[in-house]
N, C-alpha and C positions, 0 to 999 in steps of 0.2 A: 504493500500500500504506500503510495507516495505521501509526502509530508502535507500537501494541500488537502488530500482526502482524509488523512489522519486528523488534521485540525478540525475539519468540518464535522467529522463523525464524533470526535470527542466533545465538541462544543454542543452539538445537537443532542447527543445521547442523554445528557443530564436533563435536558428539557423534555425529551420524549419519555424518560422515566417518570418525571413528574406528571406528564400527561396521563400516564397509565393510572396513577393514583387519582387524578382529578376526574377520570372517566367513571369511577364508581358511582352508583346511585346515591343521591343526596341523603336518603333516609337511612343509609347504613350507619350503624353505630361502630365507629372505628376508634382505636386507641390513639390519643392525641400525639403520642410519640411516633406513630406510624403515619397518620394522615397529615398532610401539609398542603398548603396552597401552592400553585405553580409559582416559581421564582423567575422573574424576568432576567434576561441577560443584562450585564452591566458594561457599558461602553467605556473604554479607557479615556482618560483625560490627558491631553497632550497640548502643550503650549503652542499657540500659533497666533500671530498678530495679523490682523487685516487693517491695512492702512489706506487712507484716502489720498488723492493728489494734493490736498491742502494740508496734510500732515496729521489729521485726526486718526487715531487708531483704537482698536478694541480687541479683546481676547476672544478667540473662537476655539474653544477646547476640543470640539468635535469635528474640526475641519478635516481630519484624517479620514473620515468616512467618505469623502469624495474620491471616486475612482472613475476617471473618464473612460478607461478601458473596459470596465466591468469585468475584470479578470483577477483583481487582487484577492488572494485567498483569505486574508484576514477580514476584509470587508464583506466578501461573499459569505463567509462563515458566520459573521455577525448577523447579516440579514436573514440567513437561514435559521439561526438561533431565535431571532425574533419571530419568524414564522412558526417555529416549533412551540414557542411560548404561547403564541396566539392559539395554536392547536390545543394546547393544554387547557387554557382558560375556556375555550369554546367546547371542550369535550363534553361537559354535562349538558350542553345545549344542542348537541348534534341532532337529536330527534326533532327539536323545534326547527332547526335550520333545514333539515331534509324535508320536513313537512311543508315549510314555507316554499321551498324550491318547487316541490311537486304542485303545490297550490297555485303558485304564480304561473309556472309553465303550462299547467293544465288549461289556462285561459287562452293559450295560443292555438289557433286553428292550424293543424299540421300542414294542410295543403292550400294555404291561402295564396292569393295573387293580387297584384296591384290593378288599378283600373287601367285598361289599355288606352293608349293615345295614338292618334294617327299622324304619320309624317311620310310624305312622298309615296303614298300608296301602300305603306306598311302599317300594321298595328303592332306597337311595341308594348311590352309589359315585363314585370318581374314576378316570379312565382317561387314558392317554397314547396318542397316535397316532404312527406312525412319522415321524421328523423333527421332531416337535413339542417345543418347549422348555418349554411350560407345560401344566398339567393341564386336563382337560375335566371339569366337574362334570355328572353326569347322574343320572337316576332312571328307574324303571319301576314301573308300578302293578300291585300284586298279586303278581307273580312276575317272575323274571329272564327269562322267556320273552316277556313283554309288550314292545310297542314302546318304544324308547328315547326319552326326552325330554331334550334337552340344556338344562341350566340356565345354565351359563356356559362359554364356550369361551375358555380362557386364551390360546390361540394367536392367535385373532382379536383379543382385547382388547389383547394385548401386541405386536401386529404393528408393526414399525418403531420400536420403542422400545428404547433402550439398557438400560433397567432397567424391570421390571414385577413387581409383587407384589400378590396378593390377600391382604389381611390377615385378613379374616373374611367369612363368608357365612352368611346366616340365612334360613330359610324362614318365611314368614308363617303365622299360626295356621291359616288355611284351606288352605295349600299353594299358593295362587295367585300369590304374589309371592316374589321372592328379593331380598334386600338384600345388598350387599357393599361393603367398603371397599377401595380400591385406591391404590397408591403407584407412581408412575412416575418418581420422582426418587431414592429410596433414603434419604430423610430421615425416614422413619417418620411422616410427616404425611399422613394419608389423606383421600381424597375419597369421599363417600357416593354410591352409585348404587343404584337400585331398578328391577327389571324385572318387568313383567307377563307371567307365563308363558303366558297364553292368547294374547296378541297379539304378544309380543316387544317391546312399547314400553318404552323406558328413560326413567325419570325422573331428570333431573339438576337438582337443586334448588339447586345452587351451595353445597353444604355441604362446606367444606374445613377442613383443619387439625384433624382429629379423630383419636382413637385407633382402633385396628382392631376393637375388640369392640363388637358391636351386639346389642340385645335388642328383639324385637318386643313391642308392647303386647298388649292384649286383643283387638285387631282388626287388620285388614290395612292400616289407614291410619296407625297409630301406631308410631313407632320411638323407642327411647332410645339415646343415644350420649354419648360423653365428648368434650368440647371441650378442646383443648390450649391451654396458654398460648403466645402467639406468640413469646415470647422464650426461655423455658426449655424449651419444647416438651413440658412435662409436663402430664398430665391435671389439669384444675382444676374443671370444671363438668360436671354431668350435666344433659342437656336432653332435652325431649320434642319430637319433630318429627312434623308431619303431612305425609304424602306429597303433593307438589304445591304446597306453600306455601313462602314465602321464609324463609330461615334467621333473618332478623331477628324473625320472629314466634314463634320457638320458645320454649317455656316452660321457664324455669329450675327444675329440681327440687332441685338441691343444688350448693353451691359450697364447696370446701375451701380454707381460708386458710393452713393449715400446709404449707409447701413441703417438709417432710421426709417427707410421705406420698405414695405412689403411689395412684392412683385408677383403679378398673376397675368394670365392671358385669357382672352375670350374672343368669340366671333359675334358680330352684330346681328340683330334680328333680321336684317336684310340679307345676311350671309355674304355681303360684299367686302367687309372689312375685318382684318385682324386687329385687335386692340390690346395694347400693353397697359395694364392698370398699375400705377405706382401710388401706393397709399401709405401715409403716415397718420399719426393720430390727429393732427391738425392741418394736414396738407395733402393734396392729391395732384396727380398729373396723369393724363392719358395720352398715349402716343399710338396712332393708328396708321394703317396702310391698307390699300386695296390688296386682296388676296392675289389678284392677278399680277401685282408688282409690289411685293412686301418690302423691298429695299427702300421705298420712298415713304418713310415714316413722317408724319406730321403731328404737331402738338395741338390738341384741342384748346387747351389753356395752360400756360406755364405755371408751374408750382409756385406757390407763395404761402407763407404762414397764415393760418386762420382763413384758409380758403379751401373748401371741400366741394367736390363735384363728382358725378358719374354720368355717363351718357350712353345712348343707344341710337341706332340709325335704322330708319325705315322709309321707303319711298325716296324722296329727294331732300330729306331734312334730318338734322340731328335734334334729338330731344335731350335736354340736360337738366338733371336735378342738382341743385346747388344751394349752399348756405350763404352765397354772396348777397350781403345786405338782407339776410333772411335766416336768423338762427335756427328756426324750425324747418327751413327748406322751402324752396319754390321750384316750379317747373318752367323751363324756358325752351324756346325753339330757335333754330337758325338754319338757313339754307346751307347745303353741304359745301358750297364753294365759299362760304363766309364764316365757317365754324371757328377759324383761328382768330377772329376779331370779336372780342367780348362785347364791344360796344354795339354790335349788331344782334346780340342775343335779345329775343323778345319774350316777355313774360306770358306764360300760358295759364299757370295756376299760381295765384298770389300767395304770399306768406300769410300764415295765420298764427296768432298767439296761442290759440287753444288746440292746435293740432300739429303734430310732427309728421312731415312728409317722408314716407319710407320708400320701399322699392316700387317699381312700376313695370308695366308690360305694354308694349306697343302693338296695336292691331291696325288693320287698314282703315277701319271706320270708328274706332274708339280707343281710349286708353284706360287701363285699370291701375289704380294707385292704392298702395297700402298706406294707411295713416293711423297714427296713434293719438287717441284723445281719451281723456278720462281714465287713463291707465289701461286702455284696451286697444288691441290691434284690429282695425276694421278695413273694409274695402270700399273704395269709392269708384264709381264708373262714370266716365265722362265721354258721351257719344260725340261724334263730329258735329251732329246736329241735335238740338234739343237740350233739355236739362239733365244734369247729372244726378246720381242718386247713391245713397249708402245701401250696401247689401245688409239686409235685416237679420237680427238674431232674437231669440226668445228667452235667452238666459242672461243673468246679471253679470257673469264673469265668463269670458270666452276668448278665443283667438281665431282670427281668420287669416288666410294667406294665399297668395297666388299658387296655383298648382301648375302642372305641365300644360302649356298652351303652345304646342309646337307649330301650329299653322296660323299666321296672322290674318288670313282672309275670312275667318269665321265670325259670326255674330254671337257665338256662345262663349262665355267666359267660364273656365273651370277653376274652382277654388277649393281649398281645404278649410275645414271647420272642426274645432274641438273645444271642449271645456273640461273642467275637473270631473264632470259626470258623463260626458259624451265622448266616446272613442272617436278617433280620427275619422272624419267623414268627408267624402268628396261630392261636391255639387257642381252643376252647371246652371248658369242663369243666362237667359236670352236678353241681351242688352237692349233690344228693340221693343220687346213686349213685356219684359219683367218675369216671364215664365221661369220657374225654377225646377230643376230635375235632380233628384237624389240618385247618384250613381253608385255609391257604396258607403256603408259604414263598416269600419274595421270590425270583424267578428271577434268578440271576447266571450269565450265559452263559459257558461255558468254565471255570467254577469247580467244583472238587471238594473239598468240605470234608474228605474223608478224607486229603488230602495234608498237612493242617496239624494242629498240636497247640497247645493252650492250657494255661497253667500259672498257678498262684497262689503267690506267694512273700511272705515277710514280711521286710522290710529293717530293720535296726536304725538308728534315728536317733541322733544324737550325745548326746541326753538319755536314751537307753534306750527310747524309744517305738518300737513295731513298726509299720512303714508297709506296708500291703498294696500289692502290685505284681501287676498282671495282664500276662501275656506271651503272645505268639503267635509261632510260627515254623514253618517247613516241617519236616515229619517227616524225620528223619535228621540234624538239627542236633545238634552236640555242643558243650557249653560249654567250649571249649578256649582261650578268650581271644584268638581271632583275628577274630571276627565284627564286622561293622558293626551298630550299633544305633541306632534312633530312639526316644527317650523323650519322652512327652507328659504334660502335666499342666495343670490349671486352678487349683484351690485357693483359691477365693474365694466369698463370698456364700452359703456353705452349699450350693453346687451341686456335686453329686457327678459324677465322671467315670466313668460306668459302662462296663464292658467289653462294648460292643456292636460289631456287625460294621461295618466301614468298607470301602466298595466299592473304594477306591483302594489300601489297604494290601497286598493280595496282590501288587501290582507290586513292592513292596519285598521281601516274603517270598520270592517266586520268584527273586529275585536274591541270596538267601542271607542277608538281613538279619533281625534280630530287632526286633519292635515291642513296646514296653512302655508301660503306663499306670501312672504313679505316683499313688496315691490319697493325696495329701499333705494335711496339715492345712489348714483353710480351707474344705474341702468338708465333707460331712456323712456320708461313707461309714460312719463308726464311731459315729455318734450326734451329738447336739448339742454335746458337749464337743469333738468333732473340729473343728467350726466355730469355737467360742469360742477354741480354742487356736491359731487361725490368722487372727485379725483384730485390729484396733486395735493395742494395744501388744504383741501376740504375733505380729504379721504375719510377722516374720522366720522363724518356724518353718516357714512354707510354703516359703521359699527354701532353708533348710538341709535340710529334708526331701528336697527334690528333688535337691540335691547328694549327700546321703547315700545316696539310692537309686542314683544313678549309681555312686558308689564301691562300693557293695555288688554291683551287677551286674557291674562290671569285676572285682572281687575274686573273684566266683564263676564267672568265665569266660564270662559271657553276652555280653561285648563286649571288644574290644581297647581299651586306654585311649586310643589316638589315633584311634579310629574311632567316636566317639559323637556323635550329633546330638540336638538338643533342639528341641521345638516347643511353642508355646502361643499362644493368641489372646485379645485383649481384656484382661481381668484376668490371663489366662494369658500375655499379652504383657508385662505388668508383671513377672510371674515370670521370663520370659526375660531382660528387661533387668536385673533385680536379680541373677540368677544369672551373667549375663555379666560384671557388675562384680565379683562376689564370687569366682567360680571360673572365669575364662576359660580356664584350662589344661585343664579337664575336657572341653571340647567343641570339636570341629573346625568345626562349623557349626550355626547356629540359625535357626529361623523364628519371627519375632515378628509375628503377625498382628494388625492393627488395635490396636497395643499402647498400653495406658494407662501411659505412661512419665514424664509430667511431673506427678507426683502433687501436689506442693505448690502449684504455680501454678494448676492446675485446681481443686483443692479450696478455694483462696482466692477463686475467682471464682464467686459464686452465680448469675451470669447464664447459666452454661454448663449445659446439660441434665444432669440426674442429680446435680449437686454436692450440693444441699441434702438429697437423699434418702439420701446415703451417708456422712454424718458418723458414724453409728454403725457403719459398716463399716471406714472408714479412720481416723477421727478428724477433728476440726475444727482445722485449722492456725492458726486464730485464737487457739487456746489454746497456750501455749508448750510444754507437755509433748508434745502431739501434733505440733506443728510440728517440734520437734527430732527426734522419732522418725521421722516421715515423711521428713524431709530426709535422715536417715541411710541410707535405703534407696532413695529415689526414683531410678530409673535415670538420668534426665536430669541430676540434680544430682551423682550419684556417678561419672560418667564421669571416668576418669583416664588418665594416660599409662602404658599397658600394652598388651600384645598382646591383641587380641580375636579371638574366633572369626569365621569368615566369617558374614555376617548377610544373611538375606533378610527384608526388612521390607515389609509391604504395608499399604495403607490405602485408604479411599474418600473422595473429595473431599467427599461429602455426608453423611458419617458424623455422626449425631447423638449417638451413644453415646460414642465416643472421637474427638474432633475431629482432622482430618487433620494439624493443625500439631504435635501432640504427637510422632508419629513423625518428621515432617519436621525438627523442631528437634533431636531426639535423634540422628538420622543425621548432621546437619550438625556437631553437637558431637563425635560419635564420630570423624568424619573429621579434624577439626581437632586432636584431642587424642591419639588412640591412636598407638602406636609400631609396630604390626604392618603386614603387607603383604596380609593377606587381604581379599577384596572385601567391601564393604558396599553392598547394593543397597536402594533405596527404590522400590517399585512403587506408584504411585497410580492407582486406577481413577477416571477423571474423570467417570464416569457413575453410580457406585454409592455405597452407604453402608456401614453397619457389617458387613453380611453378604456384601458383594461381589455379583457377578452371581447372579441367581436362577434362570436357566434350567436345565433338567434336564441338559443337556450342557455348556453354556458355563461353568457353575460349576466344572468340572474343569480349565479351562484354567490357572487360577492354581495349582491343585494340581500339575498336570503340570510347570509351570515350576519350582516349588519343589522337586519331586522330582528334576528334572534337575540342578538346582544342588546338591542334597544328594548325589546319587549321584556326581557329579563330585568334590566335595570329599572324600568318603569313599573314593574309589577303587573304587567298586562298578561292575561292568560287567554 
């Protein structure tokens, strides 16, 4: 046995031995000298200074847990010991966990399929087969009664792999080829593959380390892709690839030097233009070229700070959504030969103080626009002739969004609808008559929406701001102050936490719990100001909003004060860490998923993916004012000697968004510092990245374990 394996086995063996003890039934009478609780691993403390460019420094005793190679035997052994400890703690709850998994996955219809959409004479759809973890992409020519042609079989492609994801798939102009980007590590670094649909032959040209979005050129031999930087993993170059040729011969179309910009590519609605979208937090720039001559890139509007826009093309004009003199956005148009002159942009949809303008879709005779107002995502339709209208809903809290509308010549708008009680539903509305057709409601086996109720409340924050809160519970619930509650939020990047159906949540509601979404500042539910008030030097508003919502719900009787759970992931994991430091007494248990908790160290390191792109979100700690503010809330830095809630923390070894060492360091420091006795678990998926497992069923294993932990800590049976 080699030394690495010896170390792992020795470290894990003790934990596994404890797990065997912990797995005994709770009612057994055991000698106190024999029975013991699982003991967590102890991370070594090693001196390490983290210094800023202006000379400030602080000690980071767990910095050694960072291993960029993911091969250091000491680090891997420690993570495996943490997993073994989590196994030991969870052993008495194995039955609950397994029952929850079976309960949640039993709601999934094994042979479900998406609503087909028509494009260029074909009907395209995605289906699942019984027992399959991954989707099957298919099409039929002319009608859904025609023979099926399988484009990609995700189950065959992902067979035998611990992780598998298709990032993007694109049909060639003639329909005879399909290109896709796949990731079998979880690092979001994709490999290009192309399949000839007539023969089934697959071209593997050795193109790796790319972003997931692909655009076909004017023929079936030309593809455009984004090449990622090998260190930061961010998109840097747009290249042209000829199928069947070596990547070294690919033509460079564009290279972005500014590391604060994300880079992506797309094709316009008219299918005439390839567009390069360069996007930072407060600035955008689009460079486009006709697919017939991609070398002639032109700039729609040059980048400048505090100027955001995106655009699409149809007919002989560009339509542009922008915040230019319009914080909540407005829609503008310009002739295609005048697009580079901002003075010639003409307003189409004016700015509104009470509604944030979101995404839009162009059609020959109308436009559909997503707008946020009163904390809800709605759809507005504006025909070329006549009055526009809002698509109606019958529920107080819901979300609408544009669905697949592949052909611009139709007068039917397809859209998606969901709420906390309504599974994902696809409708079509005739924009000329108002007629609405139900195309499909996602089947949820054994679920009866009539048993549940959703509610919208407004919680007062400490500064007087009203925070929207979406709730769902089983009918018959009474707010008498005795109930267990799970509160969720995100609150960063202007990303809104919409009240949509969650397949797992009925398992909580059926056990008498209440589920709440706090639409805190940092999202964009209430418009652009909602985001601005929850970022940079206003970031703490997100944390205090979350706490104030909890206090409100307890005060109003929606939860018992000692039976509140909280959950958030990624930047929502930062929220959990900050709230745990600020108000640990409010929460019995928390879930911090892939949490961004080591804010200062990460934002000081420009080699880490995403860092440079996010200075305008969090601040640049190389500047003293931001350093001090970020340090004042960074969960890792603010850990102190106090009783903490029980914590379920998860991460992925290959996470490129939030590196695994952030939660590992945080948990180690919590254990060494806190004064309480509640368990703190770190669960590391050794095969996955930021989103965890991707399979249709397997992704619920982590949810089931967290729910079992949650129910136990809240005393819910």
